[in-house]
C-alpha positions as CSV (number, residue, x, y, z in Angstrom):
1,M,-4.9,22.4,38.3
2,T,-8.2,24.2,37.5
3,L,-11.1,22.4,35.7
4,L,-10.6,24.7,32.7
5,A,-6.9,23.9,32.6
6,H,-7.6,20.2,32.9
7,G,-10.2,20.4,30.1
8,A,-7.7,22.2,27.8
9,D,-5.0,19.6,28.5
10,T,-7.5,16.8,27.7
11,L,-8.5,18.5,24.5
12,T,-4.9,18.9,23.4
13,R,-4.0,15.3,24.2
14,D,-7.1,14.1,22.3
15,A,-6.1,16.3,19.3
16,L,-2.5,14.8,19.4
17,A,-3.9,11.2,19.8
18,V,-5.7,11.3,16.4
19,L,-2.6,12.2,14.4
20,Q,-0.4,9.8,12.6
21,P,2.6,11.9,11.5
22,G,5.8,11.0,9.8
23,F,9.3,12.3,10.4
24,E,12.7,12.5,8.7
25,G,15.7,10.3,9.6
26,T,16.4,6.8,10.9
27,T,16.2,7.6,14.6
28,A,13.4,9.4,16.4
29,P,14.0,13.1,16.6
30,A,13.7,14.9,19.9
31,W,10.5,16.7,18.8
32,L,8.8,13.4,18.0
33,L,9.7,11.9,21.3
34,R,8.5,15.0,23.0
35,Q,5.1,14.9,21.3
36,V,4.7,11.2,22.0
37,G,5.2,12.1,25.7
38,E,2.6,14.8,25.4
39,G,-0.1,12.5,23.9
40,L,0.8,11.6,20.4
41,T,-0.3,8.0,20.1
42,A,0.8,7.0,16.6
43,V,3.7,7.5,14.2
44,G,3.9,6.6,10.5
45,L,7.1,5.2,9.0
46,F,8.2,5.5,5.3
47,G,11.1,4.3,3.3
48,R,13.2,7.2,4.4
49,N,13.1,5.9,7.9
50,I,14.4,2.4,7.3
51,T,17.8,1.0,6.4
52,S,17.7,-2.5,8.0
53,P,15.6,-4.7,10.3
54,G,18.0,-4.1,13.1
55,Q,17.9,-0.3,12.7
56,L,14.1,-0.4,12.5
57,A,13.8,-2.4,15.7
58,A,16.1,0.1,17.4
59,L,13.9,3.0,16.2
60,T,10.7,1.4,17.4
61,A,12.3,0.7,20.7
62,Q,13.1,4.4,21.0
63,L,9.5,5.2,20.6
64,R,8.3,2.5,23.0
65,A,10.7,3.8,25.7
66,E,8.6,7.0,25.6
67,R,5.2,5.2,25.4
68,D,4.9,1.4,25.5
69,D,1.6,1.3,23.5
70,V,2.5,3.7,20.7
71,L,1.1,2.7,17.3
72,V,3.9,2.4,14.8
73,A,2.3,2.3,11.4
74,I,3.8,1.5,7.9
75,D,2.6,1.2,4.4
76,E,3.9,-2.3,3.7
77,E,1.7,-4.0,1.2
78,G,4.5,-6.3,-0.1
79,G,4.9,-6.5,-3.8
80,D,5.4,-3.2,-5.6
81,V,4.7,-1.1,-2.4
82,T,7.3,-1.8,0.2
83,R,8.9,0.3,2.9
84,L,10.5,-2.5,4.8
85,E,12.7,-3.4,1.8
86,V,12.5,-0.2,-0.1
87,R,16.1,-0.3,-1.3
88,G,16.2,-3.9,-2.6
89,G,12.6,-4.8,-3.4
90,S,10.1,-6.9,-1.5
91,S,10.6,-10.6,-0.5
92,F,6.9,-11.0,-1.1
93,P,4.7,-10.8,-4.2
94,G,1.8,-8.3,-4.1
95,N,-1.9,-8.7,-4.1
96,L,-2.4,-9.3,-7.8
97,A,0.1,-12.2,-7.7
98,L,-1.7,-13.8,-4.8
99,G,-5.0,-13.3,-6.5
100,A,-3.6,-15.0,-9.7
101,V,-2.7,-18.0,-7.6
102,D,-6.1,-17.9,-5.8
103,D,-5.2,-19.9,-2.8
104,T,-6.5,-18.2,0.3
105,A,-4.4,-20.4,2.5
106,L,-1.3,-19.1,0.7
107,T,-2.5,-15.5,1.0
108,R,-3.1,-16.0,4.7
109,D,0.4,-17.5,5.2
110,V,2.1,-14.8,3.2
111,A,0.4,-12.1,5.2
112,R,1.3,-13.8,8.5
113,E,5.0,-14.1,7.5
114,L,5.0,-10.5,6.5
115,G,3.3,-9.5,9.7
116,R,5.8,-11.6,11.7
117,R,8.7,-9.7,10.1
118,L,7.0,-6.3,10.9
119,A,6.2,-7.3,14.5
120,E,9.8,-8.5,14.9
121,C,10.9,-4.9,14.0
122,G,8.3,-3.4,16.4
123,V,5.7,-2.3,13.8
124,N,2.2,-3.0,14.9
125,L,-0.1,-1.3,12.4
126,N,0.1,-1.9,8.6
127,W,-1.8,0.3,6.2
128,A,-2.7,-2.8,4.2
129,P,-4.3,-4.7,2.5
130,S,-5.8,-3.0,-0.5
131,A,-9.4,-4.3,-0.9
132,D,-10.0,-2.3,-4.1
133,V,-11.5,-4.2,-7.0
134,N,-9.4,-3.2,-10.0
135,S,-12.4,-2.9,-12.3
136,N,-10.9,-0.1,-14.4
137,P,-7.9,-1.5,-16.3
138,D,-6.6,2.1,-16.8
139,N,-6.3,2.7,-13.0
140,P,-3.0,4.4,-12.5
141,V,-2.7,4.0,-8.8
142,I,-4.2,0.6,-7.8
143,G,-3.4,-1.9,-10.5
144,V,-1.2,-4.8,-9.1
145,R,-2.0,-3.5,-5.6
146,S,-5.5,-5.1,-6.0
147,F,-6.2,-8.8,-5.8
148,G,-7.9,-8.5,-9.1
149,A,-11.0,-7.4,-11.1
150,D,-13.2,-10.1,-9.7
151,T,-15.2,-9.0,-6.7
152,R,-15.6,-12.3,-4.9
153,L,-11.9,-13.2,-5.4
154,A,-10.9,-9.8,-4.0
155,A,-13.2,-10.3,-1.0
156,R,-11.9,-13.8,0.0
157,H,-8.3,-12.8,-0.3
158,T,-8.8,-9.5,1.6
159,A,-10.3,-11.5,4.5
160,A,-7.4,-14.1,4.3
161,Y,-4.8,-11.3,4.4
162,V,-6.5,-9.6,7.4
163,E,-6.5,-12.9,9.3
164,G,-2.9,-13.7,8.5
165,L,-1.5,-10.3,9.3
166,Q,-3.4,-10.0,12.6
167,A,-2.4,-13.5,13.6
168,A,1.1,-12.1,13.8
169,G,0.0,-9.4,16.2
170,V,-0.1,-6.6,13.6
171,A,-3.3,-4.6,13.0
172,A,-4.6,-4.6,9.5
173,C,-5.8,-1.4,7.9
174,T,-8.1,-2.3,5.0
175,K,-8.1,0.3,2.2
176,H,-9.3,2.4,0.3
177,F,-13.0,2.7,1.5
178,P,-15.4,2.7,-0.3
179,G,-13.2,1.4,-3.1
180,H,-10.6,3.0,-5.4
181,G,-10.6,0.5,-8.2
182,D,-12.9,2.2,-10.7
183,T,-10.8,5.3,-11.3
184,N,-8.4,6.6,-13.9
185,V,-7.1,9.4,-11.8
186,D,-4.4,9.2,-9.0
187,S,-5.6,10.8,-5.9
188,H,-2.1,11.8,-5.1
189,H,-2.5,14.4,-7.9
190,A,-6.2,15.2,-8.1
191,L,-9.6,14.2,-6.9
192,P,-10.9,11.1,-8.6
193,R,-14.6,10.5,-9.2
194,I,-16.5,7.3,-9.4
195,D,-19.9,7.5,-11.1
196,A,-21.1,4.0,-10.3
197,D,-24.7,3.7,-9.1
198,L,-25.7,2.4,-5.6
199,D,-26.4,-1.1,-6.9
200,T,-23.0,-1.4,-8.6
201,L,-21.2,-0.1,-5.5
202,A,-23.0,-2.6,-3.3
203,A,-22.3,-5.5,-5.6
204,R,-18.7,-4.6,-6.4
205,E,-16.8,-2.0,-4.3
206,L,-18.3,-2.8,-0.9
207,V,-18.1,-6.6,-0.9
208,P,-14.4,-6.9,0.0
209,F,-14.8,-4.4,2.8
210,K,-17.7,-6.4,4.2
211,A,-15.4,-9.4,4.1
212,A,-12.7,-7.5,5.9
213,I,-15.1,-6.4,8.6
214,A,-16.3,-9.9,9.0
215,A,-12.7,-11.1,9.3
216,G,-12.1,-8.5,12.1
217,T,-10.0,-5.9,10.5
218,K,-8.8,-3.5,13.2
219,A,-8.7,-0.5,10.9
220,V,-10.2,0.8,7.7
221,M,-8.6,3.5,5.5
222,S,-10.8,6.0,3.7
223,A,-10.2,7.0,0.1
224,H,-9.9,10.5,-1.3
225,I,-12.5,9.9,-4.0
226,L,-15.8,11.6,-4.9
227,V,-18.7,9.1,-5.2
228,P,-21.8,11.1,-6.1
229,A,-24.1,8.2,-5.5
230,L,-23.1,8.3,-1.9
231,D,-22.2,12.0,-1.4
232,P,-22.4,14.4,-4.3
233,T,-20.3,17.1,-2.7
234,R,-17.5,15.7,-0.5
235,P,-14.9,13.0,-1.0
236,A,-15.2,9.9,1.1
237,T,-12.6,11.0,3.7
238,L,-14.6,14.1,4.5
239,S,-18.1,12.6,4.1
240,P,-20.4,11.9,7.1
241,Q,-22.7,10.0,4.8
242,I,-19.9,7.6,3.8
243,L,-17.8,7.2,7.0
244,T,-20.6,7.4,9.6
245,G,-23.7,6.6,7.6
246,L,-22.4,3.8,5.4
247,L,-19.3,2.4,7.1
248,R,-20.4,2.7,10.8
249,K,-24.2,2.4,10.6
250,E,-25.0,0.3,7.5
251,L,-22.0,-2.0,7.6
252,G,-21.7,-2.0,11.4
253,Y,-18.0,-1.3,11.5
254,E,-16.7,-0.5,15.0
255,G,-13.0,-0.3,14.6
256,L,-10.6,2.5,13.8
257,I,-11.1,4.7,10.7
258,V,-7.9,6.1,9.3
259,T,-7.7,8.7,6.5
260,D,-5.4,8.3,3.5
261,G,-2.5,10.8,3.5
262,M,-4.0,14.2,4.0
263,E,-1.1,15.9,2.1
264,M,-2.3,14.2,-1.1
265,N,-3.5,16.7,-3.6
266,A,-7.1,15.4,-3.6
267,I,-7.4,16.9,-0.2
268,A,-4.5,19.4,0.3
269,G,-5.2,21.0,-3.1
270,T,-8.9,21.4,-2.5
271,Y,-9.6,21.8,1.2
272,G,-6.1,22.2,2.8
273,I,-4.8,19.8,5.4
274,E,-5.9,21.8,8.4
275,R,-9.5,22.2,7.3
276,G,-9.5,18.7,5.7
277,S,-8.4,17.2,9.0
278,V,-11.2,18.9,10.9
279,L,-13.8,17.8,8.4
280,A,-12.5,14.3,8.4
281,I,-12.8,13.9,12.2
282,A,-16.2,15.5,12.1
283,A,-17.3,13.1,9.3
284,G,-16.3,10.1,11.4
285,A,-12.6,9.4,10.8
286,D,-10.6,8.6,14.0
287,A,-7.0,9.1,12.8
288,I,-5.3,11.5,10.4
289,C,-2.6,10.1,8.3
290,V,0.0,12.7,7.4
291,G,3.7,12.7,6.9
292,G,4.4,11.1,3.5
293,G,5.5,14.6,2.4
294,L,5.0,16.7,5.5
295,A,7.3,15.4,8.3
296,D,8.1,18.0,10.9
297,E,6.9,19.2,14.3
298,A,5.4,22.3,12.7
299,T,2.9,20.2,10.8
300,V,1.9,18.2,13.9
301,L,1.3,21.5,15.9
302,R,-0.6,23.0,13.0
303,L,-3.0,20.1,12.9
304,R,-3.3,19.8,16.7
305,D,-4.1,23.5,17.0
306,A,-6.6,23.3,14.1
307,L,-8.5,20.5,15.8
308,V,-8.5,22.3,19.2
309,A,-9.7,25.5,17.6
310,A,-12.5,23.7,15.8
311,V,-13.7,22.3,19.1
312,R,-13.6,25.7,20.8
313,E,-15.3,27.4,17.9
314,G,-18.1,24.8,17.7
315,A,-17.1,23.4,14.3
316,L,-16.2,20.0,15.8
317,P,-18.0,18.5,18.7
318,A,-15.6,17.7,21.6
319,E,-17.4,14.4,22.0
320,R,-16.5,13.4,18.4
321,L,-12.8,14.2,19.0
322,A,-12.8,12.4,22.3
323,D,-14.5,9.3,20.7
324,A,-11.9,9.3,17.9
325,A,-9.0,9.6,20.4
326,A,-10.5,6.7,22.4
327,R,-10.6,4.5,19.4
328,V,-6.9,5.2,18.7
329,R,-6.0,4.3,22.3
330,E,-8.2,1.2,22.2
331,L,-6.3,0.0,19.1
332,A,-3.0,0.8,20.8
333,S,-4.0,-1.3,23.7
334,W,-4.9,-4.2,21.4
335,T,-1.6,-4.1,19.7
336,R,0.3,-4.3,23.0
337,Q,-1.7,-7.4,24.0
338,A,-1.5,-8.9,20.6
339,R,2.3,-8.4,20.5
340,A,2.6,-10.4,23.7
341,A,0.2,-13.1,22.6
342,A,1.7,-13.6,19.1
343,A,5.3,-13.8,20.4
344,P,6.6,-13.2,16.8
345,G,10.2,-14.2,17.4
346,A,10.2,-17.1,14.9
347,P,8.2,-18.3,11.9
348,Q,4.9,-19.8,12.8
349,E,3.7,-23.2,11.5
350,G,2.5,-22.9,7.9
351,S,4.8,-20.0,7.2
352,A,8.4,-19.8,6.2
353,P,11.0,-17.2,5.1
354,G,10.9,-18.5,1.5
355,I,7.2,-18.4,1.2
356,G,7.3,-15.2,-0.9
357,L,9.4,-16.6,-3.7
358,A,7.3,-19.8,-3.7
359,A,4.2,-17.7,-4.1
360,A,5.8,-15.6,-6.9
361,R,6.7,-18.8,-8.8
362,R,3.1,-20.0,-8.5
363,A,1.8,-16.7,-9.8
364,L,3.6,-16.9,-13.2
365,V,1.4,-17.3,-16.2
366,I,3.4,-18.5,-19.2
367,T,2.5,-18.3,-22.9
368,G,4.7,-19.9,-25.6
369,T,8.2,-21.4,-25.3
370,A,11.8,-20.4,-25.8
371,G,15.0,-22.3,-26.1
372,P,18.0,-21.8,-23.8
373,V,18.9,-18.1,-23.6
374,T,22.6,-17.2,-23.6
375,A,24.0,-13.8,-23.0
376,P,20.6,-12.0,-23.4
377,Y,20.0,-8.3,-23.4
378,V,17.3,-7.2,-20.8
379,A,15.5,-4.1,-22.0
380,T,13.3,-2.6,-19.3
381,L,10.7,-0.1,-20.5
382,A,10.2,2.0,-17.5
383,P,7.1,4.2,-17.1
384,V,7.0,6.9,-14.4
385,A,6.2,5.2,-11.1
386,N,3.1,6.3,-9.2
387,I,3.7,7.9,-5.9
388,A,2.4,5.0,-3.8
389,V,5.0,2.7,-5.3
390,G,7.7,5.3,-5.5
391,D,10.8,5.4,-7.8
392,E,13.3,4.5,-5.1
393,T,12.5,0.8,-5.1
394,P,14.3,-1.2,-7.8
395,W,12.1,-3.5,-10.0
396,G,12.5,-5.7,-13.0
397,L,14.6,-8.8,-13.5
398,A,17.9,-7.6,-15.0
399,A,19.9,-8.2,-11.8
400,E,18.2,-11.5,-11.1
401,L,18.8,-12.8,-14.6
402,A,22.4,-11.6,-14.6
403,A,23.0,-13.7,-11.4
404,L,21.8,-16.8,-13.2
405,V,22.9,-16.3,-16.8
406,P,26.6,-15.3,-17.5
407,G,27.0,-12.5,-20.0
408,T,23.6,-10.9,-19.4
409,A,23.6,-7.2,-20.3
410,S,20.8,-4.7,-19.7
411,G,19.5,-1.2,-20.2
412,V,16.6,0.9,-18.9
413,F,14.5,2.8,-21.5
414,P,12.4,5.7,-20.2
415,E,9.0,7.0,-21.6
416,G,9.1,7.6,-25.3
417,A,11.7,5.0,-26.1
418,T,11.3,3.0,-29.3
419,A,12.1,-0.5,-30.6
420,A,14.9,1.1,-32.6
421,D,16.5,2.3,-29.4
422,V,16.3,-1.2,-27.9
423,L,17.7,-2.9,-31.0
424,A,20.6,-0.5,-31.2
425,A,21.6,-1.3,-27.6
426,A,21.0,-5.0,-27.9
427,G,22.9,-5.7,-31.1
428,E,22.6,-9.4,-32.0
429,R,21.7,-10.5,-28.5
430,T,18.3,-12.1,-27.7
431,V,16.1,-9.5,-26.2
432,V,14.2,-10.0,-22.9
433,M,11.7,-7.1,-23.0
434,V,10.4,-6.1,-19.6
435,V,7.3,-4.0,-19.5
436,R,4.9,-2.8,-16.8
437,D,1.2,-2.2,-17.6
438,A,1.9,-2.1,-21.4
439,H,-1.8,-1.6,-22.1
440,R,-1.8,1.8,-20.3
441,H,1.3,3.2,-22.2
442,P,0.9,3.6,-25.9
443,W,4.7,4.3,-26.4
444,M,5.5,1.0,-24.6
445,A,2.9,-1.0,-26.5
446,A,4.2,0.4,-29.8
447,A,7.8,-0.4,-29.0
448,L,6.9,-3.9,-27.9
449,E,4.9,-4.6,-31.0
450,E,7.7,-3.3,-33.3
451,L,10.4,-5.2,-31.5
452,V,8.6,-8.5,-31.6
453,E,7.9,-8.1,-35.3
454,A,11.6,-7.5,-35.9
455,R,12.8,-10.2,-33.4
456,P,10.1,-12.9,-33.1
457,E,12.4,-14.8,-30.7
458,T,12.0,-12.0,-28.1
459,V,11.1,-13.0,-24.6
460,V,8.5,-10.6,-23.1
461,V,7.9,-10.2,-19.3
462,E,4.9,-8.2,-18.2
463,M,5.4,-7.1,-14.6
464,G,2.2,-5.1,-14.3
465,V,-1.5,-5.9,-15.0
466,P,-1.4,-8.3,-17.9
467,R,-4.1,-6.9,-20.2
468,A,-2.4,-6.8,-23.6
469,E,-2.3,-9.8,-25.9
470,P,0.7,-12.0,-25.1
471,R,3.6,-11.4,-27.5
472,G,7.0,-12.9,-28.1
473,A,8.3,-16.4,-28.4
474,L,7.8,-16.6,-24.6
475,H,5.5,-14.3,-22.7
476,I,5.6,-14.3,-18.9
477,A,3.1,-12.5,-16.7
478,T,4.4,-12.1,-13.2
479,H,1.5,-10.1,-11.8
480,G,3.8,-7.7,-10.0
481,A,7.3,-6.2,-10.1
482,S,8.7,-7.1,-6.7
483,R,12.1,-8.6,-6.3
484,V,10.7,-12.1,-5.9
485,C,8.5,-11.7,-9.0
486,G,11.7,-10.8,-11.0
487,R,13.5,-13.8,-9.5
488,A,10.8,-16.2,-10.4
489,A,10.7,-15.0,-14.0
490,A,14.5,-15.0,-14.3
491,E,14.6,-18.7,-13.1
492,L,12.2,-19.6,-15.8
493,I,14.1,-17.8,-18.5
494,A,17.4,-19.3,-17.3
495,G,15.8,-22.8,-17.4
496,I,16.2,-23.4,-13.6
């Protein structure tokens, strides 16, 4: 092999190494196995790839047969955002519920048990936790994914989550740097802007990330947000000032930097994924997350070729690409060693399969009282789900309450529904009104207010961020909409 050919092969392998693509199906397609064999070092999994723990374990074994140290990544936050239990709802409450309890030992144990289950299925990189301080109550994309609006609380629970997850041999990827909490725009749809000054950013947004770095987080995910105080022209994912200047140099972070999904409109709709990927690596990112919506070999080859061309044309230093690829391989090596050291075949001391439900019960905040509820009508006011959560995962408590209280009936009411719609469906039954972020949806708030006025005995369950004034004879804030949050609320209503 000539030196030129060897150099070209190294360049191509480095370009493949920095990609984290997705794919369709529940088994690894031939093209994916081929690319793993040619240098692809990471694969991203989504709900479409998972049907059961056994199936997932078989899938990851397929990938490891091709490359033993392949990074298998997933977006498994627990709570509202679950891929592992996408069809039934998560066995764990999300960050807001853990923040409401404010017991860092519990957060650590929940994360460790979640990590154990992931490791048991062969997943070794989790795009979690969210370290965002949810300082803007109108935030449409973070909300219950945050530990809360208090900076110090978010910081201590972010650190605990990182420690618990990595104790199970799964690398944590703390997100979304430098902080996505003070936005009212979803970066899946457009480019959000945070106009906080440097002092505010340092005292609020950056504190949880500093805690995560101190806790040893193996990866950090960048945010597709514009922060003019840090860089007036480029979003964080594409900004050398933010990724290299702030994260690497000022905060001293040495681990892997992963981008948020490059097909999100904040990047794809402004720069395009090929140019965006080149700019991200040049800015200091080490791994390109893509595949939530683009999941084929053509996408992988387009991005590989764009990176190779950028090096050859002088737009991307070969040393920067090589450094990025080396960081990916270093993390892959760590996960292989951590997998062996953690031996995640059984629950570890301090953790247990039922810890998620126990945590969800502790997270309930209850206002008022109600007598025994017989044959209730569960009315779920359902807003449009954000893309990170997805609309394929069931939420609410209708099924959980029906399992506990005979004669329970239910209905789902979409955006624009009114109290009259609910009353017509409920008849004379006691209404259990289930809402999600009622403060962000005027139609929902109006329906809730009118219903409680007409039926003061109504039970209200808020499964989002509890900002509105508690209403109803009994008001329950679950701090999340996962299956166990619904179960905990249902138990309370049923008097168990």
